[in-house]
N, C-alpha and C positions, 0 to 999 in steps of 0.2 A: 164862234161861226167861222168857220173856215174863209179866209179873202181869196177870190178867184179872178181878183182884178189882174189887168194887165200889167199895173204896177209891182203889185204882189209877186208876179210870177218872175218879173225881172228882178227884184230883191233876192227870190229865193234861188234864182239860176247863178246868180254872182254870188252867194254865198257857198252854193254847191262848189263853184270852182276854185273858190278861194280854199276850201278846205281838202281839194285836191291838192292844190298847190302846196299848201302849207304842210299836210301829212308826207310829202314825197321830200321834202327839206328834212323832215324830221327824221324819217327813214335813212336819208343819206348820210346824216351824221355819223362819224367815225365812233366804235363804241368808247374810245379812248376820252373825246370829246363828250360824250354825253355822261359819262362818269364823271369828268369834273365839273361840267355843269349841274349836274346833281348834287353834288358836294356845296358847292356855292348857295344854290337855293336853299338847303337844307339850313345851313348855316345862318343865311338871311332870315328864314322863319323862326328859327330856334332864338336868335337874337330879340324878333319881334315878339314870341312868348314869354320869354324872361322880363320884358320891358311892360306888357300888358298885364302879365298873369289873371287870363280870363279863369273865370270859374267853370265855363262850360265853353268849348271850342269843336268845332267840325272841321274833319280835313277826308281824305281819301288816301288808298294805295295808289300810287302810279303804276302804270303797266305798258310795256312796249319802251316807245322813243318820248314818254309823257315826262314833261321836267319832275326831278325830287327823287326820283327813284323808288323802288321797294320799301328803302328802309325809312321813307319820311315819316310814318306813323311812330314808329318807336322812336325816333328822333325828337318828336314835338311830346309825346307823353313823358318823355326823360324830361322836358323842359318845363312841364307845367308844374304849378304847385301841388302837394301830396294830396288834396282833397278835392281837386281839379278832375272834369271830365272831358275827355277825349272821345266825341262820336265820329262813326265811319258811317258810311251811306249801303243800305242795301236797296239794290235795284228791283222794284215790285213788277215783273213781268205781266202781273193779272191786273196793274192800276194804271196802265198807258204808260209807262215806263217812270212811274213816278218814283220817288225816294223815301224810303223809312230809313231808321235811324238804329244803331247798337254799339253800346260802349266798347270801347278799346281798352282792355286791360294789358295786353302784353301780346306779342307776335304769335304766340301759340292758339290764340283765339281766330285765327283767320284761317277761312275754307276757301276752296275753290268756287266761283260761283260761274254762270253765263257769262256771255260776251270777252270770255277772258279775265274776268274782274277777280278780286279776293275781297271776301267780306268778314265781318266778324260773325261769331255763330251764336252770341249771345241773344239775351231777349230782344226783341224788337220793341223801340218805344215810341214810334208813329212818326207818322211824316210830319206832324206838328212840332217834333222835339228841338230842330233848327231854331225855332223862334225865340229858344232862349239863349241861343250864342251870343258870346260876345264879341269872337272871333270867327270866321266862316272863309274855309279855304276852300278854291274850287280849281277845277281843270279848265283851260282854255286852250282853243288853237291858236288865237289871236285876241287882243283888245286894241280899242282906241282910245286917243286922248278923251274922250269923253266920259270913257269906262265902259264903251259897249262891248259885248263878250260875244266873240265867236266860238260856240262849242260844235260837238259834231251831227246834231241835227235831231236828238232826239227829245230836246227840250225838258230833261229832266232837272237839271240844275237852274233852268229857268222857272221851274215851279218851287222849287227850293228858294231859290232867292226871293221870290215873292212873298216867303211866310219871314223872313230874317228881319229882326227887329229893327227899328230906326236908328238905334245909336251904335249897332254892330258894325264891326271893321270887314268887311269882304274883301278877299285878296284872292287874284288868279294868279297862276306859275305858268310863266314863259320860257323859252328860250330866247335868247339874245335875238333882235331883228322883228321880234313878233308883238310889238307896241308898234301901231300903226297909226296915220294920223287920222283916219277915217275908215268904217266899218260898214257896208250894208246892215240895215237894221229893219225887223218888225215888230209888230205892236206889242206882240209878247215877249222880247228880247228884255231881258233885266240886266242894268250894269253892276258893275262892281266899282268900288273904291279905289284900289290900288292894286298893283302888280308887283310880282317878285321875279327878275330875272337874274341870269347870272352874272352877266358884268355889271349891271347897275343895280344888283339887291333891290330894296324896298323903294318902290315910288307911288305917290300918291297921285290921284287923277281928279278930272272935274265932274265926278259924279255926284257928288254931295258932300256936307260937313262930315267930318270925322271925329266921334269922339274918343281920341286915341292921346297919348301924352308924346309930345315932342316928334311927330312923324314928319319927316324931313319931304318937302314937294323939291324935287330936283326941276334943272331946266333941261329944254329939250334937246335932245342929242340925236344922233345919227341913226338910233333905232327907231325913229320916228318915221321913217321912210317909207311911204305905201306900196302895197304889191300890186302890181299891174293884172287888170282883170282879163285881160287878152292872153 
């Protein structure tokens, strides 16, 4: 049931203003810096995949200024064991923007979809397919030290994260400066357990225990500075 309280409206407005500010910052990044950041994020994720060797993982095709670049799925597929699965999301406009999933066998399977996305054209595996993934990579505009994630507001990935198994490693991809001390949050918001950013690589957070080998817990750094809400 929607929350129409004054507190909920304040939180919703604070998130909206943060999204506007963060998206403006991303769009202002020069092309060369975006490309360098994308390569760094891909390298950190490839290293993680090779260490974890998940039997099933999920990711997505970054668009626009999103970290990782459009080459991300292919880089992850190449790093997986031969018999492992990489699933990519399929946005379900008919299911309140929920996410279905399909296998990614290679770049030739991607087709243009609504909202500027690229999605795999293969058979749909159902919204619950993410539940069996050991590694789940999601987009974010920002994440805070407690693992709270700020997305674009559609709720698609909050629904997907609610289905993820308790031992899965959930990782959000960020640009430098997008790991914050605190984010406004609502009851439906689902946390992530780690982030990857260009300068710092993989960083685990306080969202809960992670069943993964030798994941480093980095010390707080300058990237934790909060964005002003004014």
